[in-house]
Backbone bond lengths (Angstrom), bond angles and torsions (degrees), N, CA, C in turn:
res aa  C-N    CA-C-N  psi(-1)  N-CA   C-N-CA  omega(-1)  CA-C   N-CA-C  phi
1 M - - - 1.364 - - 1.470 110.50 -
2 L 1.460 117.39 -160.52 1.476 115.79 -177.20 1.555 111.02 -70.85
3 A 1.465 114.00 152.96 1.418 113.79 174.44 1.475 111.18 -68.63
4 H 1.354 110.57 150.25 1.607 113.94 -170.83 1.492 107.39 -57.25
5 S 1.402 124.58 -32.47 1.492 128.19 -178.61 1.623 105.44 -64.58
6 E 1.164 125.41 -24.37 1.567 123.55 -171.26 1.525 108.78 -87.12
7 Y 1.353 120.94 -1.78 1.439 115.61 173.81 1.501 109.28 -87.91
8 M 1.249 120.23 137.42 1.424 125.48 -179.66 1.605 113.96 -63.39
9 P 1.264 117.55 145.62 1.437 126.55 -172.63 1.716 100.90 -70.42
10 L 1.328 108.41 161.26 1.446 116.09 175.11 1.504 110.79 -62.24
11 Q 1.269 122.72 -33.52 1.431 125.20 177.78 1.494 114.67 -55.04
12 Y 1.400 110.58 -40.36 1.461 118.09 175.79 1.446 112.85 -63.48
13 I 1.331 116.82 -53.38 1.520 123.29 -177.32 1.467 112.67 -70.05
14 K 1.308 120.52 -13.32 1.517 125.20 172.69 1.559 104.05 -69.40
15 K 1.227 122.99 -29.14 1.515 123.53 -174.91 1.527 112.69 -104.85
16 Q 1.364 119.78 -29.67 1.423 117.60 -179.80 1.526 112.13 -159.86
17 K 1.274 111.56 161.06 1.560 118.57 -179.52 1.451 110.44 -60.04
18 W 1.361 118.05 149.66 1.505 125.76 173.37 1.464 108.19 -127.36
19 S 1.284 117.12 116.70 1.550 118.87 179.09 1.531 106.94 -127.49
20 G 1.247 110.18 166.31 1.448 120.73 179.28 1.546 113.01 -178.54
21 S 1.223 115.92 -179.60 1.553 122.04 -176.43 1.579 111.17 -137.09
22 F 1.290 115.09 161.60 1.466 119.52 174.52 1.386 103.86 -160.49
23 Q 1.382 114.51 115.58 1.457 125.54 174.81 1.491 119.67 33.82
24 G 1.354 113.44 51.76 1.377 125.79 171.82 1.524 115.41 104.92
25 M 1.346 117.38 -7.78 1.397 120.68 -176.52 1.732 106.04 -110.51
26 R 1.232 112.17 125.35 1.518 111.90 175.81 1.519 105.06 -102.58
27 F 1.392 112.34 155.46 1.510 118.72 -179.24 1.408 118.16 -149.72
28 L 1.188 117.83 156.97 1.555 124.77 -175.64 1.510 106.47 -138.61
29 L 1.271 109.17 137.77 1.562 117.86 163.82 1.441 108.37 -125.28
30 H 1.302 109.78 128.66 1.661 115.76 -177.64 1.459 110.94 -150.83
31 K 1.305 119.13 157.94 1.385 128.51 172.14 1.491 115.07 -82.88
32 V 1.336 118.38 128.85 1.539 121.10 -177.13 1.537 102.75 -123.65
33 T 1.340 113.07 132.55 1.531 117.59 -176.68 1.593 97.48 -126.19
34 E 1.429 110.78 135.74 1.426 122.09 -179.99 1.350 111.94 -135.98
35 K 1.372 122.73 140.32 1.401 123.89 166.45 1.500 115.91 -74.70
36 V 1.210 118.21 132.13 1.511 121.37 -175.46 1.490 105.82 -124.25
37 E 1.409 114.70 114.75 1.359 114.53 -179.49 1.516 112.23 -81.98
38 Q 1.376 113.99 145.04 1.359 123.72 -172.19 1.648 107.45 -79.14
39 E 1.281 119.76 134.87 1.476 120.67 -176.94 1.628 102.01 -63.48
40 G 1.368 110.61 140.54 1.459 121.93 171.99 1.479 113.59 77.09
41 T 1.295 120.52 -4.51 1.533 122.96 176.82 1.490 109.00 -130.85
42 S 1.314 106.77 172.37 1.570 112.29 -179.57 1.564 111.86 -103.30
43 E 1.389 112.75 13.41 1.362 116.18 174.31 1.449 119.26 -88.86
44 A 1.313 120.88 152.01 1.411 120.74 -174.53 1.601 106.92 -128.00
45 T 1.280 115.86 144.69 1.572 115.00 172.73 1.589 103.94 -119.11
46 E 1.322 112.28 162.79 1.423 121.41 177.88 1.563 108.52 -91.30
47 Q 1.420 115.91 135.43 1.329 119.79 174.55 1.467 110.72 -121.56
48 T 1.272 123.47 128.40 1.456 125.30 -175.50 1.508 109.75 -111.61
49 W 1.368 114.66 133.57 1.508 125.67 -176.91 1.586 109.38 -123.97
50 L 1.238 112.27 150.43 1.510 119.30 160.80 1.448 110.96 -93.18
51 E 1.379 122.46 112.17 1.451 124.52 -178.15 1.433 108.36 -104.90
52 A 1.423 116.04 128.02 1.375 120.62 166.86 1.459 112.99 -107.66
53 V 1.338 118.89 147.37 1.402 127.39 -166.99 1.522 105.96 -142.95
54 V 1.384 113.97 127.18 1.497 117.27 168.30 1.540 112.88 -123.76
55 W 1.396 112.83 147.69 1.384 118.54 173.89 1.537 108.84 -150.71
56 K 1.340 111.62 171.25 1.617 115.00 179.15 1.474 112.20 -76.98
57 E 1.332 110.45 151.20 1.496 115.55 163.09 1.477 112.71 -66.51
58 P 1.335 123.72 161.71 1.527 121.03 9.43 1.442 118.95 -106.02
59 F 1.335 120.57 18.17 1.484 118.49 -166.29 1.562 105.28 -105.07
60 A 1.387 105.00 157.90 1.425 116.39 -179.94 1.481 109.11 -74.02
61 Y 1.404 115.76 171.24 1.563 119.80 179.84 1.574 114.59 -60.73
62 E 1.290 108.68 -41.54 1.458 119.70 -177.64 1.569 111.00 -65.48
63 T 1.225 119.34 -23.22 1.443 123.12 -172.77 1.507 119.17 -107.56
64 T 1.368 103.45 -2.35 1.625 115.56 -173.19 1.504 101.23 -96.17
65 P 1.434 116.71 136.17 1.391 120.54 174.00 1.482 110.64 -67.86
66 P 1.494 116.10 126.42 1.498 121.03 -178.41 1.582 111.85 -46.07
67 E 1.267 120.90 -40.92 1.516 123.46 179.45 1.393 115.03 -54.81
68 T 1.399 121.28 -20.49 1.413 122.70 -174.44 1.487 111.60 -96.09
69 M 1.371 116.80 -4.00 1.423 124.75 179.86 1.495 113.08 -93.86
70 T 1.320 118.47 154.45 1.318 128.76 172.62 1.367 111.93 -111.95
71 R 1.343 120.56 128.65 1.554 124.83 -176.06 1.450 110.80 -122.79
72 N 1.327 113.00 158.78 1.525 121.89 171.75 1.433 104.43 -157.25
73 R 1.378 109.37 146.51 1.532 115.20 177.41 1.486 113.11 -117.59
74 F 1.316 114.87 150.44 1.403 121.65 -173.91 1.481 109.16 -137.94
75 E 1.366 120.48 162.81 1.448 127.07 179.31 1.529 101.06 -68.01
76 F 1.381 110.66 137.26 1.412 118.40 177.76 1.446 109.46 -81.26
77 S 1.408 119.96 83.08 1.321 134.13 -178.31 1.454 117.69 -156.12
78 E 1.341 124.85 162.30 1.455 116.70 174.91 1.463 119.56 -57.93
79 E 1.397 117.05 -26.55 1.392 117.91 170.18 1.528 115.44 -71.98
80 G 1.263 114.07 -38.65 1.517 117.65 171.24 1.489 115.01 -59.29
81 R 1.374 120.16 -37.91 1.420 124.30 179.23 1.675 105.27 -67.83
82 E 1.286 118.30 -41.28 1.448 115.11 -177.78 1.585 106.53 -67.09
83 K 1.350 117.89 -35.35 1.436 117.54 -179.53 1.673 106.07 -68.14
84 A 1.245 116.92 -39.52 1.435 117.56 -177.08 1.622 109.01 -68.12
85 I 1.298 116.88 -35.14 1.467 113.05 176.28 1.459 111.10 -70.07
86 A 1.405 120.30 -32.57 1.448 117.46 -179.34 1.559 108.00 -70.94
87 W 1.359 115.11 -35.95 1.425 116.83 176.35 1.512 113.84 -57.98
88 L 1.446 114.90 -50.21 1.445 114.31 173.75 1.494 119.97 -54.04
89 E 1.373 113.38 -41.52 1.479 117.11 173.35 1.601 112.90 -62.97
90 E 1.327 119.11 -34.01 1.377 120.43 176.73 1.529 111.29 -63.82
91 E 1.402 111.97 -47.34 1.460 119.33 -179.17 1.551 111.49 -58.67
92 Y 1.307 109.70 -37.69 1.461 107.21 -179.03 1.623 111.71 -71.88
93 D 1.283 115.21 -44.00 1.418 120.77 -179.61 1.549 114.93 -63.18
94 S 1.312 111.29 -39.68 1.642 113.77 178.69 1.443 112.04 -74.40
95 R 1.319 120.01 -17.37 1.434 120.92 -172.02 1.511 117.48 -124.68
96 K 1.428 115.23 24.09 1.393 125.24 -170.04 1.641 111.32 -54.32
97 A 1.237 116.47 -33.19 1.523 119.49 -172.14 1.623 101.80 -72.85
98 E 1.346 113.57 -42.11 1.519 114.93 -179.36 1.490 113.61 -62.55
99 W 1.380 117.21 -42.74 1.493 122.21 178.52 1.531 110.57 -67.96
100 K 1.295 117.83 -35.98 1.483 116.81 177.68 1.550 112.47 -71.25
101 A 1.299 117.33 -32.76 1.392 119.89 -179.04 1.695 108.30 -67.35
102 A 1.340 108.28 -38.23 1.519 117.41 177.00 1.451 113.00 -58.07
103 M 1.325 118.76 -30.18 1.526 124.07 -178.63 1.413 110.19 -73.37
104 K 1.298 124.27 -13.51 1.464 126.62 -175.04 1.525 104.24 -94.44
105 W 1.244 121.55 30.30 1.419 120.35 -178.82 1.503 109.64 -68.14
106 N 1.335 118.69 138.24 1.514 123.21 -173.57 1.667 104.85 -78.63
107 W 1.217 118.05 89.75 1.585 118.54 -175.96 1.440 111.63 -66.37
108 E 1.301 120.31 -28.27 1.416 119.90 -178.31 1.641 117.76 -93.16
109 G 1.212 108.61 -1.10 1.632 118.20 171.19 1.446 107.90 78.24
110 K 1.292 124.36 20.31 1.410 125.66 -171.20 1.614 114.24 -92.53
């Protein structure tokens, strides 16, 4: 997969989404913030996650049906970033045949 140094730092992901692709697998790392209601109260707190998403080529994130994507959330920290990178690499390794098949997209529509 990508060299470890090619993954964007957490400071970058804090401000904007980072996406890329590798041999048929598209991926996205981005910050997700949700309001979480406290049990037994009407108060809510914000929870921030680092979400990693993978899907098959050739389509962009915005044009890919959500049900065809695989997602995982991690703590929004450097440790969470490291776990997200490991997860992306595991997804690539465990589904290589699927990613390779996605690379054979008929770009000319023939």
